[in-house]
C-alpha positions, 0 to 999 in steps of 0.5 A: 152565546151568538153565533156569527157568519164569516166569508172570505175574499179567497176561497176558504180552507177545507180543513175548516170543515172537518170536526172541531176544526178552529181559526185564529181571529185577531181583535181589536183593542185599545190604542190599535192593538190586536189580541188573539183568540182561537174559536171553533168552527160551528157550523158552515154553508153546504158550498163551503162558502162561509163558516159561523163562530159562536161567542159565549158572551159572558159576564166579564166580556173580553175582546172577542165577546165585546167584539161580539156583542157589537158586530154588524154585518161589513165588520172584518178581522184577520184570521188564520187556521195555524195550529187547527188539529180537526178530531177525526175518529177512526171508523174502528173506534168503539166510543169517544169520550168528550168533555168540555164547558161553554167554550167547548160546546161548539166543537163537541156538538161538530164532533158528536154529529160526524161520528162513525156509525158504530162509535158510541159518544159520552159527552161530559158537559160542565162550566156554569150552565147545563147545556145537555137538552142542546145535545140529542141523546139515544142509544149512541150519544149519552150526555151528563152534567157536572157543575165545574168543582165536581167535573174532574172527579165524574170524569175520573169515574166515568173513564173508569165505568167505561173500563177505557184504560182496559180496552183493546188498543183504538178502541177509544178516543178522548177529546176535552177542552175548557178552562185551562187548569181543569185541561190539566188536571184530566190530562194527568188522569188519562193514562197513555199506553196501548189501550189509548195511545197519544194519538187517540187522545186530544186535551186543549186549554181554550182559556184560563181562569182569572186572567185575560190571556193575551192582554 
């Protein structure tokens, strides 16, 4: 991972400083073209003058990872926050189930760090790398890792173990992000109903396997 700090000549919108907020960035490619990518705000200055983005430098670097690898102070990108949906957990929520790979890791960290005092977090990390050591586990935060090929099975077992589908209305929130095909599979295993209404479920595909999105 490589963290890059961004500032703007204009005042940054307050919505950027909410948990799991993200922004659209346009990266240059050949012949003057640009492609768009969405990135989670991984941190920010206390005075809200700067936001930080963590770039996952994967082996088959796309335009965003390549830009981050060679970026220098003073570099500029176009950006906006259209479509950003921060993860706001209701204080009455008993627990939140979080699932994601390396690309979702910065968002998961911000959500865990912003939870209401009485809300428990159950975090399932997946992908090629085990990042569980980078989220502090305690009596309120439980963290597991599952390789990509086992993640969906582990997610289903964890959801059943927590008895989410039979809980009282509003007791749980589910947030998941990562590879698009896996997110579609996760979404299909979530039963919407009184115990887990659609407003308490956020599942987003961040990238697509074997495809360079936007090119």
